[in-house]
PyMOL Python script that loads the backbone (N, CA, C, O; Angstrom):
from pymol import cmd

cmd.read_pdbstr("""\
ATOM      1  N   MET A   1       5.589   2.220  -5.794  1.00  0.00           N
ATOM      2  CA  MET A   1       6.835   2.593  -5.161  1.00  0.00           C
ATOM      3  C   MET A   1       6.533   2.942  -3.708  1.00  0.00           C
ATOM      4  O   MET A   1       5.482   3.505  -3.402  1.00  0.00           O
ATOM      5  N   VAL A   2       7.441   2.613  -2.837  1.00  0.00           N
ATOM      6  CA  VAL A   2       7.302   2.902  -1.416  1.00  0.00           C
ATOM      7  C   VAL A   2       8.537   3.665  -0.964  1.00  0.00           C
ATOM      8  O   VAL A   2       9.664   3.216  -1.173  1.00  0.00           O
ATOM      9  N   LYS A   3       8.321   4.822  -0.344  1.00  0.00           N
ATOM     10  CA  LYS A   3       9.421   5.626   0.191  1.00  0.00           C
ATOM     11  C   LYS A   3       9.284   5.607   1.707  1.00  0.00           C
ATOM     12  O   LYS A   3       8.217   5.908   2.244  1.00  0.00           O
ATOM     13  N   ILE A   4      10.373   5.251   2.401  1.00  0.00           N
ATOM     14  CA  ILE A   4      10.358   5.103   3.851  1.00  0.00           C
ATOM     15  C   ILE A   4      11.366   6.063   4.475  1.00  0.00           C
ATOM     16  O   ILE A   4      12.528   6.105   4.071  1.00  0.00           O
ATOM     17  N   THR A   5      10.912   6.833   5.465  1.00  0.00           N
ATOM     18  CA  THR A   5      11.787   7.685   6.257  1.00  0.00           C
ATOM     19  C   THR A   5      11.588   7.297   7.712  1.00  0.00           C
ATOM     20  O   THR A   5      10.537   7.565   8.294  1.00  0.00           O
ATOM     21  N   LYS A   6      12.599   6.664   8.301  1.00  0.00           N
ATOM     22  CA  LYS A   6      12.499   6.217   9.694  1.00  0.00           C
ATOM     23  C   LYS A   6      12.952   7.324  10.636  1.00  0.00           C
ATOM     24  O   LYS A   6      13.964   7.989  10.415  1.00  0.00           O
ATOM     25  N   LYS A   7      12.156   7.498  11.704  1.00  0.00           N
ATOM     26  CA  LYS A   7      12.471   8.480  12.735  1.00  0.00           C
ATOM     27  C   LYS A   7      12.186   7.817  14.073  1.00  0.00           C
ATOM     28  O   LYS A   7      11.049   7.827  14.546  1.00  0.00           O
ATOM     29  N   GLY A   8      13.216   7.241  14.682  1.00  0.00           N
ATOM     30  CA  GLY A   8      13.043   6.559  15.957  1.00  0.00           C
ATOM     31  C   GLY A   8      12.188   5.316  15.811  1.00  0.00           C
ATOM     32  O   GLY A   8      12.485   4.440  14.999  1.00  0.00           O
ATOM     33  N   LYS A   9      11.137   5.239  16.591  1.00  0.00           N
ATOM     34  CA  LYS A   9      10.270   4.059  16.589  1.00  0.00           C
ATOM     35  C   LYS A   9       9.117   4.168  15.593  1.00  0.00           C
ATOM     36  O   LYS A   9       8.208   3.339  15.603  1.00  0.00           O
ATOM     37  N   LYS A  10       9.152   5.187  14.736  1.00  0.00           N
ATOM     38  CA  LYS A  10       8.105   5.363  13.731  1.00  0.00           C
ATOM     39  C   LYS A  10       8.732   5.547  12.358  1.00  0.00           C
ATOM     40  O   LYS A  10       9.891   5.941  12.231  1.00  0.00           O
ATOM     41  N   ALA A  11       7.937   5.251  11.335  1.00  0.00           N
ATOM     42  CA  ALA A  11       8.381   5.450   9.960  1.00  0.00           C
ATOM     43  C   ALA A  11       7.299   6.198   9.200  1.00  0.00           C
ATOM     44  O   ALA A  11       6.114   5.883   9.309  1.00  0.00           O
ATOM     45  N   TRP A  12       7.722   7.191   8.431  1.00  0.00           N
ATOM     46  CA  TRP A  12       6.831   7.893   7.525  1.00  0.00           C
ATOM     47  C   TRP A  12       6.937   7.151   6.201  1.00  0.00           C
ATOM     48  O   TRP A  12       8.003   7.113   5.587  1.00  0.00           O
ATOM     49  N   VAL A  13       5.835   6.564   5.767  1.00  0.00           N
ATOM     50  CA  VAL A  13       5.839   5.720   4.567  1.00  0.00           C
ATOM     51  C   VAL A  13       4.896   6.329   3.530  1.00  0.00           C
ATOM     52  O   VAL A  13       3.710   6.527   3.794  1.00  0.00           O
ATOM     53  N   THR A  14       5.438   6.620   2.353  1.00  0.00           N
ATOM     54  CA  THR A  14       4.622   7.122   1.254  1.00  0.00           C
ATOM     55  C   THR A  14       4.474   6.006   0.234  1.00  0.00           C
ATOM     56  O   THR A  14       5.458   5.520  -0.322  1.00  0.00           O
ATOM     57  N   PHE A  15       3.238   5.609  -0.002  1.00  0.00           N
ATOM     58  CA  PHE A  15       2.901   4.584  -0.988  1.00  0.00           C
ATOM     59  C   PHE A  15       2.448   5.293  -2.262  1.00  0.00           C
ATOM     60  O   PHE A  15       1.576   6.161  -2.215  1.00  0.00           O
ATOM     61  N   THR A  16       3.035   4.929  -3.391  1.00  0.00           N
ATOM     62  CA  THR A  16       2.647   5.498  -4.683  1.00  0.00           C
ATOM     63  C   THR A  16       2.428   4.357  -5.660  1.00  0.00           C
ATOM     64  O   THR A  16       3.266   3.464  -5.783  1.00  0.00           O
ATOM     65  N   VAL A  17       1.295   4.392  -6.354  1.00  0.00           N
ATOM     66  CA  VAL A  17       0.995   3.352  -7.339  1.00  0.00           C
ATOM     67  C   VAL A  17       0.559   4.041  -8.635  1.00  0.00           C
ATOM     68  O   VAL A  17      -0.186   5.020  -8.610  1.00  0.00           O
ATOM     69  N   ALA A  18       1.033   3.515  -9.763  1.00  0.00           N
ATOM     70  CA  ALA A  18       0.715   4.097 -11.063  1.00  0.00           C
ATOM     71  C   ALA A  18      -0.780   3.984 -11.348  1.00  0.00           C
ATOM     72  O   ALA A  18      -1.415   2.969 -11.062  1.00  0.00           O
ATOM     73  N   GLY A  19      -1.311   5.039 -11.908  1.00  0.00           N
ATOM     74  CA  GLY A  19      -2.702   5.011 -12.326  1.00  0.00           C
ATOM     75  C   GLY A  19      -2.900   3.949 -13.397  1.00  0.00           C
ATOM     76  O   GLY A  19      -2.062   3.781 -14.282  1.00  0.00           O
ATOM     77  N   ASP A  20      -4.006   3.241 -13.308  1.00  0.00           N
ATOM     78  CA  ASP A  20      -4.276   2.168 -14.274  1.00  0.00           C
ATOM     79  C   ASP A  20      -5.551   2.433 -15.053  1.00  0.00           C
ATOM     80  O   ASP A  20      -6.155   1.507 -15.595  1.00  0.00           O
ATOM     81  N   GLY A  21      -5.962   3.688 -15.111  1.00  0.00           N
ATOM     82  CA  GLY A  21      -7.194   4.034 -15.805  1.00  0.00           C
ATOM     83  C   GLY A  21      -8.407   4.066 -14.894  1.00  0.00           C
ATOM     84  O   GLY A  21      -9.482   4.497 -15.312  1.00  0.00           O
ATOM     85  N   SER A  22      -8.252   3.616 -13.656  1.00  0.00           N
ATOM     86  CA  SER A  22      -9.349   3.640 -12.698  1.00  0.00           C
ATOM     87  C   SER A  22      -9.531   5.049 -12.154  1.00  0.00           C
ATOM     88  O   SER A  22      -8.588   5.840 -12.118  1.00  0.00           O
ATOM     89  N   ASP A  23     -10.737   5.349 -11.738  1.00  0.00           N
ATOM     90  CA  ASP A  23     -11.015   6.644 -11.124  1.00  0.00           C
ATOM     91  C   ASP A  23     -10.559   6.698  -9.676  1.00  0.00           C
ATOM     92  O   ASP A  23     -10.287   7.777  -9.150  1.00  0.00           O
ATOM     93  N   THR A  24     -10.473   5.544  -9.030  1.00  0.00           N
ATOM     94  CA  THR A  24     -10.105   5.504  -7.619  1.00  0.00           C
ATOM     95  C   THR A  24      -9.095   4.393  -7.356  1.00  0.00           C
ATOM     96  O   THR A  24      -8.963   3.443  -8.128  1.00  0.00           O
ATOM     97  N   MET A  25      -8.393   4.546  -6.245  1.00  0.00           N
ATOM     98  CA  MET A  25      -7.472   3.522  -5.777  1.00  0.00           C
ATOM     99  C   MET A  25      -7.539   3.545  -4.260  1.00  0.00           C
ATOM    100  O   MET A  25      -7.615   4.614  -3.653  1.00  0.00           O
ATOM    101  N   LYS A  26      -7.511   2.366  -3.646  1.00  0.00           N
ATOM    102  CA  LYS A  26      -7.520   2.249  -2.187  1.00  0.00           C
ATOM    103  C   LYS A  26      -6.340   1.384  -1.772  1.00  0.00           C
ATOM    104  O   LYS A  26      -5.854   0.557  -2.543  1.00  0.00           O
ATOM    105  N   ILE A  27      -5.891   1.588  -0.545  1.00  0.00           N
ATOM    106  CA  ILE A  27      -4.870   0.731   0.039  1.00  0.00           C
ATOM    107  C   ILE A  27      -5.505   0.030   1.236  1.00  0.00           C
ATOM    108  O   ILE A  27      -6.287   0.622   1.979  1.00  0.00           O
ATOM    109  N   LYS A  28      -5.150  -1.246   1.406  1.00  0.00           N
ATOM    110  CA  LYS A  28      -5.635  -2.032   2.542  1.00  0.00           C
ATOM    111  C   LYS A  28      -4.440  -2.740   3.156  1.00  0.00           C
ATOM    112  O   LYS A  28      -3.572  -3.237   2.439  1.00  0.00           O
ATOM    113  N   GLY A  29      -4.393  -2.787   4.489  1.00  0.00           N
ATOM    114  CA  GLY A  29      -3.256  -3.436   5.117  1.00  0.00           C
ATOM    115  C   GLY A  29      -3.499  -3.817   6.561  1.00  0.00           C
ATOM    116  O   GLY A  29      -4.522  -3.487   7.161  1.00  0.00           O
ATOM    117  N   GLU A  30      -2.519  -4.523   7.095  1.00  0.00           N
ATOM    118  CA  GLU A  30      -2.605  -5.003   8.471  1.00  0.00           C
ATOM    119  C   GLU A  30      -2.621  -3.879   9.498  1.00  0.00           C
ATOM    120  O   GLU A  30      -3.139  -4.068  10.599  1.00  0.00           O
ATOM    121  N   TRP A  31      -2.065  -2.708   9.166  1.00  0.00           N
ATOM    122  CA  TRP A  31      -1.983  -1.615  10.134  1.00  0.00           C
ATOM    123  C   TRP A  31      -3.354  -1.121  10.571  1.00  0.00           C
ATOM    124  O   TRP A  31      -3.464  -0.485  11.619  1.00  0.00           O
ATOM    125  N   ASN A  32      -4.417  -1.399   9.789  1.00  0.00           N
ATOM    126  CA  ASN A  32      -5.753  -0.945  10.199  1.00  0.00           C
ATOM    127  C   ASN A  32      -6.807  -2.039  10.003  1.00  0.00           C
ATOM    128  O   ASN A  32      -7.973  -1.754   9.732  1.00  0.00           O
ATOM    129  N   GLU A  33      -6.374  -3.289  10.145  1.00  0.00           N
ATOM    130  CA  GLU A  33      -7.259  -4.450  10.009  1.00  0.00           C
ATOM    131  C   GLU A  33      -7.926  -4.523   8.629  1.00  0.00           C
ATOM    132  O   GLU A  33      -9.089  -4.907   8.506  1.00  0.00           O
ATOM    133  N   TRP A  34      -7.159  -4.146   7.591  1.00  0.00           N
ATOM    134  CA  TRP A  34      -7.552  -4.287   6.202  1.00  0.00           C
ATOM    135  C   TRP A  34      -8.709  -3.374   5.783  1.00  0.00           C
ATOM    136  O   TRP A  34      -9.397  -3.659   4.803  1.00  0.00           O
ATOM    137  N   ALA A  35      -8.926  -2.292   6.512  1.00  0.00           N
ATOM    138  CA  ALA A  35      -9.947  -1.319   6.099  1.00  0.00           C
ATOM    139  C   ALA A  35      -9.443  -0.560   4.872  1.00  0.00           C
ATOM    140  O   ALA A  35      -8.268  -0.203   4.799  1.00  0.00           O
ATOM    141  N   ALA A  36     -10.328  -0.317   3.918  1.00  0.00           N
ATOM    142  CA  ALA A  36      -9.961   0.392   2.692  1.00  0.00           C
ATOM    143  C   ALA A  36      -9.743   1.876   2.982  1.00  0.00           C
ATOM    144  O   ALA A  36     -10.595   2.539   3.573  1.00  0.00           O
ATOM    145  N   GLU A  37      -8.582   2.385   2.553  1.00  0.00           N
ATOM    146  CA  GLU A  37      -8.281   3.807   2.705  1.00  0.00           C
ATOM    147  C   GLU A  37      -8.104   4.405   1.305  1.00  0.00           C
ATOM    148  O   GLU A  37      -7.253   3.943   0.545  1.00  0.00           O
ATOM    149  N   PRO A  38      -8.888   5.418   0.957  1.00  0.00           N
ATOM    150  CA  PRO A  38      -8.748   6.029  -0.373  1.00  0.00           C
ATOM    151  C   PRO A  38      -7.400   6.716  -0.525  1.00  0.00           C
ATOM    152  O   PRO A  38      -6.899   7.352   0.402  1.00  0.00           O
ATOM    153  N   MET A  39      -6.830   6.574  -1.706  1.00  0.00           N
ATOM    154  CA  MET A  39      -5.567   7.231  -2.025  1.00  0.00           C
ATOM    155  C   MET A  39      -5.871   8.491  -2.832  1.00  0.00           C
ATOM    156  O   MET A  39      -6.880   8.560  -3.534  1.00  0.00           O
ATOM    157  N   LYS A  40      -4.986   9.492  -2.726  1.00  0.00           N
ATOM    158  CA  LYS A  40      -5.151  10.738  -3.469  1.00  0.00           C
ATOM    159  C   LYS A  40      -4.539  10.581  -4.855  1.00  0.00           C
ATOM    160  O   LYS A  40      -3.593   9.816  -5.045  1.00  0.00           O
ATOM    161  N   ARG A  41      -5.090  11.312  -5.819  1.00  0.00           N
ATOM    162  CA  ARG A  41      -4.588  11.249  -7.200  1.00  0.00           C
ATOM    163  C   ARG A  41      -3.686  12.443  -7.479  1.00  0.00           C
ATOM    164  O   ARG A  41      -4.023  13.586  -7.169  1.00  0.00           O
ATOM    165  N   LYS A  42      -2.529  12.151  -8.072  1.00  0.00           N
ATOM    166  CA  LYS A  42      -1.611  13.196  -8.519  1.00  0.00           C
ATOM    167  C   LYS A  42      -2.063  13.696  -9.891  1.00  0.00           C
ATOM    168  O   LYS A  42      -2.903  13.072 -10.540  1.00  0.00           O
ATOM    169  N   LYS A  43      -1.509  14.811 -10.324  1.00  0.00           N
ATOM    170  CA  LYS A  43      -1.844  15.365 -11.645  1.00  0.00           C
ATOM    171  C   LYS A  43      -1.472  14.421 -12.770  1.00  0.00           C
ATOM    172  O   LYS A  43      -2.120  14.418 -13.816  1.00  0.00           O
ATOM    173  N   ASN A  44      -0.413  13.599 -12.564  1.00  0.00           N
ATOM    174  CA  ASN A  44       0.028  12.673 -13.611  1.00  0.00           C
ATOM    175  C   ASN A  44      -0.796  11.386 -13.646  1.00  0.00           C
ATOM    176  O   ASN A  44      -0.536  10.512 -14.472  1.00  0.00           O
ATOM    177  N   GLY A  45      -1.801  11.258 -12.747  1.00  0.00           N
ATOM    178  CA  GLY A  45      -2.660  10.073 -12.745  1.00  0.00           C
ATOM    179  C   GLY A  45      -2.276   9.018 -11.730  1.00  0.00           C
ATOM    180  O   GLY A  45      -3.053   8.097 -11.477  1.00  0.00           O
ATOM    181  N   ASP A  46      -1.076   9.132 -11.132  1.00  0.00           N
ATOM    182  CA  ASP A  46      -0.672   8.190 -10.094  1.00  0.00           C
ATOM    183  C   ASP A  46      -1.462   8.464  -8.817  1.00  0.00           C
ATOM    184  O   ASP A  46      -2.031   9.542  -8.649  1.00  0.00           O
ATOM    185  N   PHE A  47      -1.490   7.479  -7.918  1.00  0.00           N
ATOM    186  CA  PHE A  47      -2.169   7.612  -6.635  1.00  0.00           C
ATOM    187  C   PHE A  47      -1.144   7.503  -5.513  1.00  0.00           C
ATOM    188  O   PHE A  47      -0.134   6.814  -5.653  1.00  0.00           O
ATOM    189  N   TYR A  48      -1.410   8.195  -4.383  1.00  0.00           N
ATOM    190  CA  TYR A  48      -0.473   8.132  -3.261  1.00  0.00           C
ATOM    191  C   TYR A  48      -1.211   8.296  -1.939  1.00  0.00           C
ATOM    192  O   TYR A  48      -2.333   8.799  -1.886  1.00  0.00           O
ATOM    193  N   ILE A  49      -0.547   7.857  -0.880  1.00  0.00           N
ATOM    194  CA  ILE A  49      -1.000   8.076   0.492  1.00  0.00           C
ATOM    195  C   ILE A  49       0.225   7.985   1.390  1.00  0.00           C
ATOM    196  O   ILE A  49       1.153   7.225   1.113  1.00  0.00           O
ATOM    197  N   MET A  50       0.223   8.768   2.475  1.00  0.00           N
ATOM    198  CA  MET A  50       1.316   8.725   3.436  1.00  0.00           C
ATOM    199  C   MET A  50       0.768   8.190   4.752  1.00  0.00           C
ATOM    200  O   MET A  50      -0.293   8.612   5.213  1.00  0.00           O
ATOM    201  N   LYS A  51       1.507   7.250   5.355  1.00  0.00           N
ATOM    202  CA  LYS A  51       1.132   6.649   6.633  1.00  0.00           C
ATOM    203  C   LYS A  51       2.304   6.786   7.593  1.00  0.00           C
ATOM    204  O   LYS A  51       3.463   6.764   7.177  1.00  0.00           O
ATOM    205  N   ILE A  52       1.998   6.927   8.881  1.00  0.00           N
ATOM    206  CA  ILE A  52       3.010   6.885   9.926  1.00  0.00           C
ATOM    207  C   ILE A  52       2.790   5.567  10.659  1.00  0.00           C
ATOM    208  O   ILE A  52       1.742   5.351  11.267  1.00  0.00           O
ATOM    209  N   LEU A  53       3.794   4.684  10.594  1.00  0.00           N
ATOM    210  CA  LEU A  53       3.652   3.334  11.133  1.00  0.00           C
ATOM    211  C   LEU A  53       4.765   3.018  12.126  1.00  0.00           C
ATOM    212  O   LEU A  53       5.889   3.491  11.958  1.00  0.00           O
ATOM    213  N   PRO A  54       4.472   2.229  13.155  1.00  0.00           N
ATOM    214  CA  PRO A  54       5.525   1.790  14.081  1.00  0.00           C
ATOM    215  C   PRO A  54       6.545   0.906  13.358  1.00  0.00           C
ATOM    216  O   PRO A  54       6.191   0.115  12.483  1.00  0.00           O
ATOM    217  N   THR A  55       7.804   1.055  13.738  1.00  0.00           N
ATOM    218  CA  THR A  55       8.864   0.227  13.143  1.00  0.00           C
ATOM    219  C   THR A  55       9.003  -1.066  13.933  1.00  0.00           C
ATOM    220  O   THR A  55       8.356  -1.250  14.964  1.00  0.00           O
ATOM    221  N   GLY A  56       9.857  -1.963  13.437  1.00  0.00           N
ATOM    222  CA  GLY A  56      10.152  -3.198  14.141  1.00  0.00           C
ATOM    223  C   GLY A  56       9.242  -4.355  13.798  1.00  0.00           C
ATOM    224  O   GLY A  56       9.203  -5.348  14.525  1.00  0.00           O
ATOM    225  N   ARG A  57       8.504  -4.246  12.695  1.00  0.00           N
ATOM    226  CA  ARG A  57       7.634  -5.345  12.287  1.00  0.00           C
ATOM    227  C   ARG A  57       7.389  -5.297  10.794  1.00  0.00           C
ATOM    228  O   ARG A  57       7.780  -4.344  10.119  1.00  0.00           O
ATOM    229  N   ALA A  58       6.740  -6.329  10.284  1.00  0.00           N
ATOM    230  CA  ALA A  58       6.370  -6.412   8.867  1.00  0.00           C
ATOM    231  C   ALA A  58       4.867  -6.219   8.746  1.00  0.00           C
ATOM    232  O   ALA A  58       4.104  -6.658   9.607  1.00  0.00           O
ATOM    233  N   TYR A  59       4.449  -5.560   7.673  1.00  0.00           N
ATOM    234  CA  TYR A  59       3.039  -5.316   7.399  1.00  0.00           C
ATOM    235  C   TYR A  59       2.685  -5.906   6.041  1.00  0.00           C
ATOM    236  O   TYR A  59       3.415  -5.705   5.070  1.00  0.00           O
ATOM    237  N   ARG A  60       1.576  -6.628   5.961  1.00  0.00           N
ATOM    238  CA  ARG A  60       1.052  -7.111   4.688  1.00  0.00           C
ATOM    239  C   ARG A  60       0.039  -6.091   4.205  1.00  0.00           C
ATOM    240  O   ARG A  60      -0.709  -5.523   5.000  1.00  0.00           O
ATOM    241  N   PHE A  61       0.015  -5.857   2.879  1.00  0.00           N
ATOM    242  CA  PHE A  61      -0.918  -4.884   2.319  1.00  0.00           C
ATOM    243  C   PHE A  61      -1.079  -5.098   0.817  1.00  0.00           C
ATOM    244  O   PHE A  61      -0.393  -5.922   0.213  1.00  0.00           O
ATOM    245  N   GLY A  62      -1.993  -4.345   0.235  1.00  0.00           N
ATOM    246  CA  GLY A  62      -2.184  -4.349  -1.202  1.00  0.00           C
ATOM    247  C   GLY A  62      -3.034  -3.158  -1.615  1.00  0.00           C
ATOM    248  O   GLY A  62      -3.567  -2.427  -0.780  1.00  0.00           O
ATOM    249  N   TYR A  63      -3.145  -2.985  -2.931  1.00  0.00           N
ATOM    250  CA  TYR A  63      -3.936  -1.898  -3.509  1.00  0.00           C
ATOM    251  C   TYR A  63      -5.170  -2.493  -4.177  1.00  0.00           C
ATOM    252  O   TYR A  63      -5.125  -3.604  -4.705  1.00  0.00           O
ATOM    253  N   GLU A  64      -6.267  -1.749  -4.152  1.00  0.00           N
ATOM    254  CA  GLU A  64      -7.491  -2.178  -4.830  1.00  0.00           C
ATOM    255  C   GLU A  64      -7.973  -1.027  -5.712  1.00  0.00           C
ATOM    256  O   GLU A  64      -8.252   0.070  -5.227  1.00  0.00           O
ATOM    257  N   ASN A  65      -8.065  -1.296  -7.021  1.00  0.00           N
ATOM    258  CA  ASN A  65      -8.499  -0.226  -7.912  1.00  0.00           C
ATOM    259  C   ASN A  65     -10.027  -0.089  -7.894  1.00  0.00           C
ATOM    260  O   ASN A  65     -10.717  -0.853  -7.219  1.00  0.00           O
ATOM    261  N   GLY A  66     -10.541   0.881  -8.633  1.00  0.00           N
ATOM    262  CA  GLY A  66     -11.964   1.179  -8.639  1.00  0.00           C
ATOM    263  C   GLY A  66     -12.844   0.056  -9.140  1.00  0.00           C
ATOM    264  O   GLY A  66     -14.043   0.048  -8.864  1.00  0.00           O
ATOM    265  N   GLU A  67     -12.284  -0.887  -9.865  1.00  0.00           N
ATOM    266  CA  GLU A  67     -13.035  -2.034 -10.366  1.00  0.00           C
ATOM    267  C   GLU A  67     -12.914  -3.244  -9.446  1.00  0.00           C
ATOM    268  O   GLU A  67     -13.445  -4.312  -9.748  1.00  0.00           O
ATOM    269  N   GLY A  68     -12.213  -3.079  -8.320  1.00  0.00           N
ATOM    270  CA  GLY A  68     -12.072  -4.162  -7.358  1.00  0.00           C
ATOM    271  C   GLY A  68     -10.899  -5.096  -7.617  1.00  0.00           C
ATOM    272  O   GLY A  68     -10.787  -6.128  -6.955  1.00  0.00           O
ATOM    273  N   ARG A  69     -10.023  -4.765  -8.557  1.00  0.00           N
ATOM    274  CA  ARG A  69      -8.848  -5.598  -8.847  1.00  0.00           C
ATOM    275  C   ARG A  69      -7.782  -5.395  -7.782  1.00  0.00           C
ATOM    276  O   ARG A  69      -7.420  -4.257  -7.484  1.00  0.00           O
ATOM    277  N   TRP A  70      -7.274  -6.477  -7.202  1.00  0.00           N
ATOM    278  CA  TRP A  70      -6.249  -6.460  -6.162  1.00  0.00           C
ATOM    279  C   TRP A  70      -4.879  -6.415  -6.799  1.00  0.00           C
ATOM    280  O   TRP A  70      -4.597  -7.181  -7.721  1.00  0.00           O
ATOM    281  N   MET A  71      -4.018  -5.522  -6.319  1.00  0.00           N
ATOM    282  CA  MET A  71      -2.678  -5.364  -6.881  1.00  0.00           C
ATOM    283  C   MET A  71      -1.653  -5.317  -5.756  1.00  0.00           C
ATOM    284  O   MET A  71      -1.954  -4.885  -4.643  1.00  0.00           O
ATOM    285  N   THR A  72      -0.447  -5.764  -6.058  1.00  0.00           N
ATOM    286  CA  THR A  72       0.639  -5.724  -5.089  1.00  0.00           C
ATOM    287  C   THR A  72       1.647  -4.656  -5.480  1.00  0.00           C
ATOM    288  O   THR A  72       1.623  -4.137  -6.596  1.00  0.00           O
ATOM    289  N   GLU A  73       2.524  -4.341  -4.554  1.00  0.00           N
ATOM    290  CA  GLU A  73       3.593  -3.377  -4.783  1.00  0.00           C
ATOM    291  C   GLU A  73       4.737  -4.071  -5.509  1.00  0.00           C
ATOM    292  O   GLU A  73       5.278  -5.064  -5.024  1.00  0.00           O
ATOM    293  N   GLU A  74       5.102  -3.545  -6.675  1.00  0.00           N
ATOM    294  CA  GLU A  74       6.125  -4.176  -7.517  1.00  0.00           C
ATOM    295  C   GLU A  74       7.498  -4.225  -6.858  1.00  0.00           C
ATOM    296  O   GLU A  74       8.288  -5.126  -7.144  1.00  0.00           O
ATOM    297  N   THR A  75       7.794  -3.267  -5.978  1.00  0.00           N
ATOM    298  CA  THR A  75       9.149  -3.140  -5.438  1.00  0.00           C
ATOM    299  C   THR A  75       9.379  -3.918  -4.142  1.00  0.00           C
ATOM    300  O   THR A  75      10.485  -3.897  -3.602  1.00  0.00           O
ATOM    301  N   LEU A  76       8.354  -4.603  -3.638  1.00  0.00           N
ATOM    302  CA  LEU A  76       8.475  -5.314  -2.362  1.00  0.00           C
ATOM    303  C   LEU A  76       8.224  -6.813  -2.522  1.00  0.00           C
ATOM    304  O   LEU A  76       7.594  -7.237  -3.491  1.00  0.00           O
ATOM    305  N   PRO A  77       8.719  -7.618  -1.571  1.00  0.00           N
ATOM    306  CA  PRO A  77       8.421  -9.056  -1.596  1.00  0.00           C
ATOM    307  C   PRO A  77       6.923  -9.300  -1.444  1.00  0.00           C
ATOM    308  O   PRO A  77       6.183  -8.455  -0.940  1.00  0.00           O
ATOM    309  N   LYS A  78       6.500 -10.474  -1.893  1.00  0.00           N
ATOM    310  CA  LYS A  78       5.090 -10.854  -1.832  1.00  0.00           C
ATOM    311  C   LYS A  78       4.951 -12.220  -1.177  1.00  0.00           C
ATOM    312  O   LYS A  78       5.895 -13.008  -1.122  1.00  0.00           O
ATOM    313  N   GLU A  79       3.734 -12.477  -0.678  1.00  0.00           N
ATOM    314  CA  GLU A  79       3.422 -13.804  -0.168  1.00  0.00           C
ATOM    315  C   GLU A  79       1.974 -14.114  -0.507  1.00  0.00           C
ATOM    316  O   GLU A  79       1.163 -13.211  -0.711  1.00  0.00           O
ATOM    317  N   ALA A  80       1.662 -15.394  -0.564  1.00  0.00           N
ATOM    318  CA  ALA A  80       0.301 -15.824  -0.882  1.00  0.00           C
ATOM    319  C   ALA A  80      -0.641 -15.415   0.243  1.00  0.00           C
ATOM    320  O   ALA A  80      -0.294 -15.482   1.422  1.00  0.00           O
ATOM    321  N   SER A  81      -1.834 -14.991  -0.147  1.00  0.00           N
ATOM    322  CA  SER A  81      -2.867 -14.660   0.840  1.00  0.00           C
ATOM    323  C   SER A  81      -3.822 -15.843   0.952  1.00  0.00           C
ATOM    324  O   SER A  81      -3.811 -16.724   0.093  1.00  0.00           O
ATOM    325  N   PRO A  82      -4.646 -15.879   1.993  1.00  0.00           N
ATOM    326  CA  PRO A  82      -5.610 -16.979   2.130  1.00  0.00           C
ATOM    327  C   PRO A  82      -6.761 -16.890   1.119  1.00  0.00           C
ATOM    328  O   PRO A  82      -7.622 -17.769   1.083  1.00  0.00           O
ATOM    329  N   PHE A  83      -6.775 -15.831   0.299  1.00  0.00           N
ATOM    330  CA  PHE A  83      -7.863 -15.635  -0.662  1.00  0.00           C
ATOM    331  C   PHE A  83      -7.461 -15.950  -2.095  1.00  0.00           C
ATOM    332  O   PHE A  83      -8.189 -15.626  -3.033  1.00  0.00           O
ATOM    333  N   GLY A  84      -6.296 -16.586  -2.266  1.00  0.00           N
ATOM    334  CA  GLY A  84      -5.857 -16.981  -3.604  1.00  0.00           C
ATOM    335  C   GLY A  84      -5.127 -15.894  -4.362  1.00  0.00           C
ATOM    336  O   GLY A  84      -4.824 -16.070  -5.542  1.00  0.00           O
ATOM    337  N   SER A  85      -4.839 -14.782  -3.724  1.00  0.00           N
ATOM    338  CA  SER A  85      -4.069 -13.709  -4.357  1.00  0.00           C
ATOM    339  C   SER A  85      -2.745 -13.572  -3.614  1.00  0.00           C
ATOM    340  O   SER A  85      -2.341 -14.481  -2.888  1.00  0.00           O
ATOM    341  N   GLU A  86      -2.080 -12.457  -3.790  1.00  0.00           N
ATOM    342  CA  GLU A  86      -0.826 -12.190  -3.093  1.00  0.00           C
ATOM    343  C   GLU A  86      -0.941 -10.876  -2.330  1.00  0.00           C
ATOM    344  O   GLU A  86      -1.731 -10.005  -2.694  1.00  0.00           O
ATOM    345  N   ASN A  87      -0.157 -10.740  -1.280  1.00  0.00           N
ATOM    346  CA  ASN A  87      -0.018  -9.492  -0.538  1.00  0.00           C
ATOM    347  C   ASN A  87       1.438  -9.051  -0.578  1.00  0.00           C
ATOM    348  O   ASN A  87       2.348  -9.880  -0.607  1.00  0.00           O
ATOM    349  N   SER A  88       1.647  -7.751  -0.580  1.00  0.00           N
ATOM    350  CA  SER A  88       2.992  -7.212  -0.463  1.00  0.00           C
ATOM    351  C   SER A  88       3.398  -7.229   1.009  1.00  0.00           C
ATOM    352  O   SER A  88       2.554  -7.187   1.903  1.00  0.00           O
ATOM    353  N   ILE A  89       4.720  -7.292   1.239  1.00  0.00           N
ATOM    354  CA  ILE A  89       5.251  -7.296   2.600  1.00  0.00           C
ATOM    355  C   ILE A  89       6.165  -6.091   2.767  1.00  0.00           C
ATOM    356  O   ILE A  89       7.168  -5.950   2.068  1.00  0.00           O
ATOM    357  N   LEU A  90       5.799  -5.227   3.706  1.00  0.00           N
ATOM    358  CA  LEU A  90       6.586  -4.037   4.026  1.00  0.00           C
ATOM    359  C   LEU A  90       7.296  -4.278   5.346  1.00  0.00           C
ATOM    360  O   LEU A  90       6.648  -4.402   6.385  1.00  0.00           O
ATOM    361  N   GLU A  91       8.629  -4.346   5.317  1.00  0.00           N
ATOM    362  CA  GLU A  91       9.443  -4.571   6.531  1.00  0.00           C
ATOM    363  C   GLU A  91       9.884  -3.219   7.082  1.00  0.00           C
ATOM    364  O   GLU A  91      10.576  -2.459   6.405  1.00  0.00           O
ATOM    365  N   LEU A  92       9.490  -2.937   8.279  1.00  0.00           N
ATOM    366  CA  LEU A  92       9.923  -1.703   8.936  1.00  0.00           C
ATOM    367  C   LEU A  92      10.715  -2.045  10.178  1.00  0.00           C
ATOM    368  O   LEU A  92      11.176  -1.148  10.883  1.00  0.00           O
TER     369      LEU A  92
END
""", "prot")
cmd.dss("prot")
cmd.show_as("cartoon", "prot")
cmd.util.cbc("prot")
cmd.orient("prot")
């Protein structure tokens, strides 16, 4: 799930992904040249991270669990990646 709060030229974006039994979850996206960012774990097992991103563009991203499995955001559109998987598209 993605929650977006726009404030002028920036958006506060909270990414939340259901725990899948992995000990860790990372998010990777265009906003930081696909560097892996660890997500925090909630008490219920879900993972989350909050980012402040410039508005007026689209960002491709995805989640990577502790076993290296690539996952997309269920609530957003997707597109094929050059690596044979899919990326989520976040429009801000």
